[in-house]
C-alpha positions as CSV (number, residue, x, y, z in Angstrom):
1,M,-30.6,14.2,-5.9
2,S,-31.9,16.6,-8.5
3,G,-28.7,17.8,-10.1
4,P,-25.7,20.1,-9.4
5,R,-25.9,23.2,-7.5
6,P,-23.1,25.8,-7.4
7,I,-21.0,25.4,-4.2
8,P,-21.2,28.7,-2.3
9,P,-18.0,30.3,-1.1
10,I,-17.1,29.7,2.5
11,Q,-17.7,32.7,4.6
12,P,-15.1,33.3,7.2
13,I,-16.2,32.7,10.8
14,Q,-16.6,36.2,12.3
15,P,-15.4,36.4,15.9
16,T,-17.7,38.0,18.4
17,R,-16.8,41.6,18.7
18,R,-15.9,42.4,22.3
19,R,-17.6,45.4,24.0
20,A,-15.7,48.2,25.5
21,A,-15.6,48.3,29.2
22,P,-18.2,50.6,30.9
23,G,-17.0,54.2,30.7
24,A,-14.5,53.5,28.0
25,S,-14.7,55.7,24.9
26,G,-15.9,54.0,21.8
27,T,-14.0,56.5,19.7
28,S,-10.6,56.1,21.3
29,G,-7.9,55.4,18.8
30,T,-6.2,53.0,21.3
31,S,-9.4,51.2,22.1
32,G,-10.1,50.7,18.4
33,T,-6.6,49.5,17.7
34,S,-6.8,47.0,20.7
35,G,-10.1,45.7,19.4
36,T,-8.8,45.1,15.9
37,I,-5.8,43.2,17.3
38,V,-8.1,41.1,19.5
39,D,-10.4,40.3,16.5
40,A,-7.4,39.4,14.3
41,L,-6.1,37.1,17.0
42,D,-9.5,35.4,17.3
43,A,-9.8,35.0,13.6
44,H,-6.3,33.5,13.5
45,R,-7.1,31.0,16.3
46,L,-10.3,29.9,14.6
47,D,-8.5,29.4,11.3
48,E,-5.8,27.4,12.9
49,R,-8.3,25.2,14.7
50,R,-10.2,24.6,11.4
51,R,-6.9,23.6,9.7
52,A,-6.1,21.3,12.6
53,V,-9.5,19.6,12.4
54,R,-9.1,19.1,8.7
55,A,-5.5,17.8,9.1
56,V,-6.5,15.1,11.6
57,L,-9.6,14.1,9.7
58,R,-7.5,13.7,6.6
59,R,-4.7,11.8,8.4
60,P,-6.1,10.3,11.7
61,L,-2.5,9.1,12.5
62,L,0.0,11.9,12.5
63,T,3.6,11.6,13.4
64,A,6.0,14.3,14.5
65,H,8.4,13.4,11.7
66,G,8.4,13.6,7.9
67,A,5.7,15.0,5.8
68,D,3.2,15.2,8.6
69,A,5.4,17.3,10.9
70,A,3.7,20.7,10.3
71,A,0.2,19.2,10.6
72,F,1.2,17.4,13.8
73,R,2.5,20.7,15.4
74,L,-0.7,22.4,14.6
75,V,-2.8,19.6,16.1
76,R,-0.6,19.5,19.2
77,R,-1.0,23.3,19.7
78,H,-4.8,23.0,19.8
79,Q,-5.0,19.5,21.3
80,L,-7.3,20.5,24.2
81,W,-9.9,22.2,22.0
82,L,-9.7,19.4,19.4
83,R,-10.0,16.6,22.0
84,D,-13.1,18.3,23.5
85,W,-14.7,18.9,20.1
86,F,-14.3,15.4,18.7
87,A,-15.4,13.8,22.0
88,R,-18.5,16.0,22.3
89,E,-19.6,16.0,18.6
90,A,-18.5,12.7,17.3
91,G,-17.6,10.5,20.3
92,W,-14.1,10.0,18.9
93,S,-11.1,10.2,21.2
94,L,-7.9,12.1,20.3
95,R,-4.6,11.1,21.8
96,V,-1.7,13.5,21.5
97,D,1.8,12.8,22.8
98,P,5.1,14.3,21.9
99,E,5.6,12.0,19.0
100,L,2.1,11.1,17.8
101,A,-1.5,12.3,17.3
102,R,-4.1,9.6,16.9
103,L,-7.8,10.3,16.2
104,A,-9.7,7.1,17.1
105,K,-12.1,7.4,14.1
106,L,-14.6,4.7,14.2
107,P,-16.7,4.4,11.1
108,A,-20.5,4.7,11.3
109,D,-21.0,1.6,9.1
110,L,-18.6,-1.3,9.9
111,T,-19.9,-3.3,6.9
112,D,-19.0,-0.6,4.3
113,G,-16.6,-2.2,2.0
114,T,-16.6,0.5,-0.7
115,R,-13.4,2.2,0.5
116,P,-10.7,-0.4,0.8
117,A,-7.0,0.2,1.4
118,T,-5.2,0.7,-1.9
119,A,-1.6,0.4,-3.1
120,G,0.5,1.2,-6.1
121,A,0.2,3.8,-8.8
122,A,-3.0,2.1,-10.0
123,L,-4.4,2.3,-6.5
124,A,-5.4,-1.4,-6.7
125,P,-7.7,-2.3,-3.8
126,F,-6.4,-4.6,-1.1
127,T,-7.4,-8.2,-1.5
128,R,-8.2,-10.5,1.4
129,R,-4.7,-11.9,1.4
130,R,-3.1,-8.4,1.5
131,Y,-5.2,-7.5,4.6
132,V,-4.2,-10.8,6.3
133,L,-0.5,-10.0,5.5
134,L,-0.9,-6.5,6.9
135,C,-2.2,-7.8,10.2
136,L,0.5,-10.5,10.4
137,A,3.2,-7.8,9.6
138,L,1.8,-5.7,12.5
139,A,2.0,-8.7,14.8
140,G,5.5,-9.4,13.7
141,L,6.5,-5.8,14.4
142,E,5.2,-6.0,17.9
143,R,8.0,-8.6,18.6
144,A,10.6,-6.9,16.5
145,E,13.7,-4.8,17.5
146,N,13.8,-1.1,16.7
147,Q,15.1,-1.9,13.2
148,I,14.0,-4.7,10.9
149,T,14.6,-5.8,7.4
150,L,11.9,-6.6,4.9
151,G,13.3,-10.1,4.5
152,R,13.1,-10.7,8.3
153,L,9.5,-9.3,8.4
154,A,8.6,-11.7,5.5
155,E,9.9,-14.6,7.6
156,D,7.7,-13.6,10.5
157,V,4.7,-13.3,8.2
158,M,5.3,-16.8,6.8
159,L,5.4,-18.2,10.3
160,G,2.1,-16.5,11.0
161,C,0.5,-17.9,7.9
162,A,1.5,-21.4,9.0
163,A,-1.0,-21.2,11.8
164,P,-3.6,-23.9,11.5
165,D,-6.6,-21.6,11.4
166,L,-5.1,-19.5,8.5
167,A,-4.0,-22.6,6.6
168,E,-7.6,-24.0,6.9
169,S,-9.0,-20.7,5.6
170,G,-6.9,-21.0,2.4
171,I,-4.4,-18.2,3.2
172,A,-0.9,-19.1,2.3
173,F,2.3,-17.0,1.8
174,S,5.8,-17.8,0.7
175,L,8.6,-16.0,-1.1
176,D,8.5,-18.3,-4.1
177,S,6.5,-16.0,-6.4
178,R,6.8,-12.3,-7.4
179,E,3.0,-11.9,-6.8
180,E,3.3,-13.0,-3.2
181,R,6.2,-10.7,-2.5
182,A,4.3,-7.9,-4.1
183,D,1.4,-8.5,-1.8
184,L,3.7,-8.1,1.3
185,V,5.3,-5.0,-0.3
186,A,1.8,-3.4,-0.7
187,A,1.2,-4.0,3.1
188,V,4.6,-2.5,4.0
189,R,4.0,0.6,1.9
190,I,0.8,1.2,3.9
191,L,2.9,1.2,7.0
192,L,5.5,3.5,5.4
193,D,2.8,5.9,4.5
194,L,1.4,5.9,8.0
195,G,4.8,6.4,9.6
196,V,4.9,3.1,11.4
197,L,8.1,2.2,9.4
198,R,10.8,4.6,8.1
199,R,13.0,3.4,5.3
200,V,16.7,3.5,6.2
201,A,18.3,1.7,3.2
202,G,17.4,-0.4,0.3
203,D,14.1,-0.5,-1.7
204,E,10.9,-2.6,-1.8
205,T,11.2,-2.9,-5.6
206,T,14.3,-5.1,-5.4
207,F,12.7,-7.3,-2.8
208,T,9.7,-7.8,-5.1
209,S,12.0,-8.8,-7.9
210,G,14.0,-11.1,-5.5
211,T,17.3,-9.2,-6.0
212,G,17.6,-7.2,-2.7
213,D,16.2,-6.1,0.6
214,A,15.2,-3.0,2.6
215,L,16.0,-1.8,6.2
216,Y,13.5,0.1,8.3
217,D,13.3,2.0,11.6
218,L,10.3,1.1,13.6
219,D,8.1,3.8,15.3
220,R,6.6,2.0,18.2
221,S,4.4,4.9,19.1
222,A,2.8,4.8,15.7
223,L,2.6,1.0,15.8
224,A,0.7,1.2,19.1
225,G,-1.7,3.7,17.6
226,M,-2.8,1.5,14.7
227,L,-5.5,-0.5,16.6
228,V,-8.7,1.5,17.2
229,T,-11.2,-0.4,19.3
230,R,-13.0,0.0,22.6
231,R,-12.2,-3.6,23.7
232,G,-9.3,-5.7,22.9
233,P,-10.0,-8.1,20.0
234,S,-8.9,-11.1,22.1
235,T,-11.7,-10.3,24.7
236,V,-14.6,-10.4,22.3
237,A,-16.5,-13.4,20.9
238,G,-18.7,-14.0,17.9
239,S,-19.5,-16.5,15.2
240,S,-18.5,-14.2,12.4
241,V,-16.1,-11.4,11.6
242,D,-18.9,-8.8,11.5
243,E,-20.1,-9.9,15.0
244,R,-16.6,-9.6,16.5
245,L,-16.0,-6.2,14.9
246,A,-19.3,-4.9,16.3
247,A,-18.4,-6.2,19.7
248,A,-14.9,-4.7,19.7
249,V,-16.3,-1.2,19.1
250,A,-19.6,-1.4,20.9
251,E,-20.6,1.6,22.9
252,L,-22.3,1.5,26.3
253,I,-25.3,3.9,26.2
254,V,-27.0,4.9,29.4
255,D,-30.8,4.3,29.2
256,T,-31.8,8.0,29.4
257,D,-33.3,10.3,26.8
258,D,-30.2,12.6,27.0
259,A,-27.8,9.8,26.5
260,R,-29.8,8.4,23.6
261,N,-30.0,11.8,21.9
262,L,-26.2,12.3,22.4
263,A,-25.6,8.9,20.8
264,R,-27.8,9.8,17.8
265,R,-26.1,13.2,17.3
266,Q,-22.6,11.7,17.5
267,A,-23.6,8.9,15.0
268,L,-25.0,11.4,12.6
269,T,-21.9,13.7,12.9
270,R,-19.6,10.7,12.2
271,R,-21.6,10.0,9.0
272,L,-21.6,13.6,7.9
273,L,-17.8,13.9,8.5
274,D,-16.9,10.5,7.0
275,D,-19.4,9.6,4.3
276,P,-19.6,11.3,0.9
277,V,-23.5,11.4,1.1
278,V,-25.9,10.6,4.0
279,Y,-29.2,9.4,2.6
280,Y,-32.3,9.7,4.7
281,A,-33.3,6.3,3.6
282,D,-30.3,4.7,5.2
283,L,-31.1,6.2,8.7
284,D,-33.3,4.5,11.3
285,A,-36.5,6.2,12.4
286,D,-34.9,7.7,15.6
287,Q,-31.9,9.1,13.7
288,L,-34.1,10.6,11.0
289,A,-36.4,12.3,13.5
290,Y,-33.3,13.7,15.4
291,L,-31.8,15.0,12.1
292,T,-35.0,16.5,10.9
293,S,-35.3,18.6,14.1
294,Q,-31.6,19.3,14.7
295,R,-30.3,19.6,11.2
296,A,-29.5,23.3,11.2
297,A,-27.5,23.2,14.5
298,L,-25.7,20.0,13.5
299,I,-24.6,21.3,10.2
300,R,-23.6,24.7,11.7
301,R,-21.2,23.1,14.1
302,I,-19.6,20.9,11.5
303,T,-19.2,23.8,9.0
304,E,-17.7,26.1,11.7
305,A,-15.2,23.5,12.7
306,T,-14.2,22.1,9.3
307,G,-15.2,24.5,6.5
308,L,-17.4,21.9,4.8
309,V,-20.5,23.3,3.1
310,A,-23.8,21.4,3.4
311,E,-25.7,20.5,0.3
312,V,-29.2,19.6,1.4
313,R,-31.5,17.8,-1.0
314,A,-34.8,16.0,-0.7
315,E,-33.0,12.6,-0.5
316,G,-30.1,13.5,1.9
317,I,-27.2,15.6,2.8
318,A,-23.6,15.9,1.4
319,M,-21.0,17.9,3.2
320,V,-19.1,19.4,0.2
321,D,-15.4,20.4,0.5
322,P,-14.6,23.3,-1.7
323,D,-10.9,22.7,-1.2
324,G,-11.1,19.1,-2.3
325,D,-8.4,17.8,0.1
326,L,-10.6,15.9,2.6
327,T,-11.2,13.0,0.3
328,D,-9.0,10.1,-1.0
329,T,-11.4,9.5,-3.9
330,R,-12.0,12.2,-6.4
331,M,-14.4,12.6,-9.3
332,P,-13.9,13.9,-11.9
333,E,-10.2,13.0,-12.2
334,D,-7.6,13.2,-14.9
335,G,-6.5,10.2,-17.0
336,T,-8.1,7.4,-18.7
337,D,-9.8,5.9,-15.6
338,G,-11.1,9.3,-14.6
339,H,-12.5,10.1,-18.0
340,A,-14.1,6.6,-18.4
341,T,-15.6,6.9,-15.0
342,L,-17.2,10.3,-15.8
343,L,-18.6,9.0,-19.1
344,L,-20.0,5.9,-17.4
345,A,-21.5,8.1,-14.6
346,E,-23.3,10.1,-17.2
347,H,-24.7,6.9,-18.9
348,L,-25.9,5.5,-15.6
349,A,-27.5,8.7,-14.5
350,R,-29.5,8.8,-17.8
351,A,-30.3,5.1,-17.4
352,G,-31.5,5.7,-13.8
353,A,-33.7,8.5,-14.9
354,R,-35.2,6.4,-17.7
355,L,-35.7,3.2,-15.7
356,G,-36.9,4.8,-12.4
357,P,-35.6,4.8,-8.8
358,G,-34.2,1.4,-7.7
359,E,-34.2,-0.2,-11.0
360,P,-30.9,-2.0,-11.7
361,V,-28.6,-1.8,-14.7
362,L,-26.8,-5.0,-15.6
363,V,-23.0,-5.0,-15.6
364,P,-22.7,-6.8,-19.0
365,A,-24.6,-4.0,-20.5
366,L,-22.1,-1.5,-19.1
367,H,-19.3,-3.6,-20.6
368,A,-20.9,-3.2,-23.9
369,H,-21.3,0.5,-23.5
370,M,-17.6,0.8,-22.4
371,R,-16.6,-0.9,-25.6
372,E,-18.3,1.8,-27.5
373,L,-16.6,4.5,-25.4
374,I,-13.2,2.8,-26.1
375,T,-13.9,3.0,-29.8
376,Q,-14.7,6.7,-29.5
377,H,-11.8,7.7,-27.2
378,R,-9.0,5.2,-27.7
379,R,-6.8,7.9,-29.4
380,H,-6.8,9.9,-26.2
381,W,-6.7,7.1,-23.7
382,R,-3.8,5.0,-22.5
383,K,-2.3,2.2,-24.5
384,G,-3.9,-1.1,-24.0
385,V,-7.5,0.0,-23.6
386,A,-8.4,-1.7,-26.9
387,D,-7.0,-5.1,-25.6
388,P,-9.5,-7.9,-25.2
389,E,-11.5,-7.5,-22.0
390,A,-10.0,-4.1,-21.2
391,E,-13.5,-2.8,-20.8
392,I,-14.1,-5.1,-17.8
393,L,-11.3,-3.5,-15.8
394,L,-12.4,0.0,-16.7
395,V,-16.0,-0.7,-15.7
396,D,-14.9,-2.4,-12.5
397,R,-12.7,0.6,-11.5
398,A,-15.4,3.1,-12.4
399,L,-18.1,1.3,-10.4
400,A,-15.8,1.0,-7.4
401,R,-15.0,4.8,-7.5
402,M,-18.7,5.7,-7.8
403,A,-19.7,3.3,-5.0
404,A,-17.1,4.8,-2.7
405,L,-18.6,8.3,-3.4
406,G,-22.1,7.1,-2.6
407,L,-23.3,7.5,-6.2
408,L,-24.4,3.9,-6.7
409,R,-24.8,0.5,-5.1
410,R,-23.5,-2.7,-6.7
411,D,-24.8,-6.2,-5.9
412,G,-23.1,-8.7,-8.1
413,D,-24.0,-8.0,-11.7
414,A,-26.6,-5.5,-10.8
415,V,-26.0,-1.8,-10.4
416,V,-28.5,0.7,-8.9
417,A,-28.0,4.4,-9.4
418,L,-28.4,6.5,-6.2
419,P,-29.9,10.0,-6.2
420,A,-26.5,11.8,-6.0
421,L,-25.6,10.4,-9.4
422,A,-28.1,12.7,-11.0
423,R,-25.6,15.6,-10.9
424,F,-23.7,13.8,-13.6
425,A,-26.6,13.6,-16.0
426,L,-26.1,16.0,-19.0
427,G,-29.1,17.5,-20.8
428,E,-29.8,16.8,-24.3
429,L,-27.7,18.9,-26.7
430,R,-29.6,21.0,-29.2
431,D,-28.3,22.9,-32.2
432,T,-29.8,26.3,-31.9
433,T,-28.0,27.7,-34.9
434,A,-30.7,26.7,-37.4
435,G,-33.5,28.3,-35.3
436,A,-31.6,31.5,-35.0
437,Q,-31.0,31.7,-38.7
438,E,-34.7,31.1,-39.4
439,A,-35.6,33.9,-37.0
440,L,-33.2,36.3,-38.9
441,L,-34.8,35.3,-42.2
């Protein structure tokens, strides 16, 4: 994409003004007051619906208790309209009951690994073992009572890891090391954040150190809402994980033109709602043709419902959020990692412009550039950035953040800048003072 463009302010959705009944006076004070009240109520309802859409997009699993309580009440108030909008526009189902709201958000690309689960203050991405422990913890909670301790949950997870299939795949878990206990705690904190577990007593930190335990209440409604598939995982077959995932969420599309167009519209809406950037090059021929002819209507419906603003460029579309709360990955961001990422993005954008589209930059070259940046900025960055190989961690985190935002693609030690990264390319700085002085002379 060809560089930044100012984000226009969101214009409020104007409700359709109701006409006066035949024979009614257009100048009547009572009629004018009534119309104003109706318009205000319409505007309030539209604003509430937009906030409800944003709430459930931001948190697809909302519980009636805790920090999500206000958002849950808003979603429940407008559940009929929300259920219809998500089913029609994105093909996503919304379930709302007295204790839970669950949007079955199926991603457009099941193979996208750029936005993993994270845990801890450093937002470290989940490893393969942490994902396995999370799944085993969910299985253990299915059999648990309404209260469970972290120690008891750890025992259930160890039993699960003892299964022959997991043992053969190299997954092992015990309570012997702090690292293994920390992996389980990372999985448990995901469940705490989602409301599946609620802490009653104790603390996970003491469990990690091996000096204590924690007690939780289990929310069975939230637990039941964790799995989002169209078919039970045990009913699908495949030779690989990717094949089984695709089979579990596969949609049955009727072989008619209307059904195929509906499937294309819903797939495009999912990508525009969920992906930072939708590149035309990533769409198949049918989707691209549909988007080309229906782009205005598609974008208008999304903007009216969510408040997102479309940024349309020659290479694709990004739905920009002026409020900045519909993303879990931000850029720019404060702190050492945020500053390092911004500087590396500028470097990659310039390198991409110099090398040409699709030409890779090697990661070892980025390590060398990061060492130069550390020398320049170490006084302002956190302690430890000058340690041996610290540049490797900074580069890895920066590349992961940019990949999650659709700014680049990484394949091993090769990085390719994508068009949206061009917005971070700064122009050459020129000192105009000398020229101005010469003009005065």
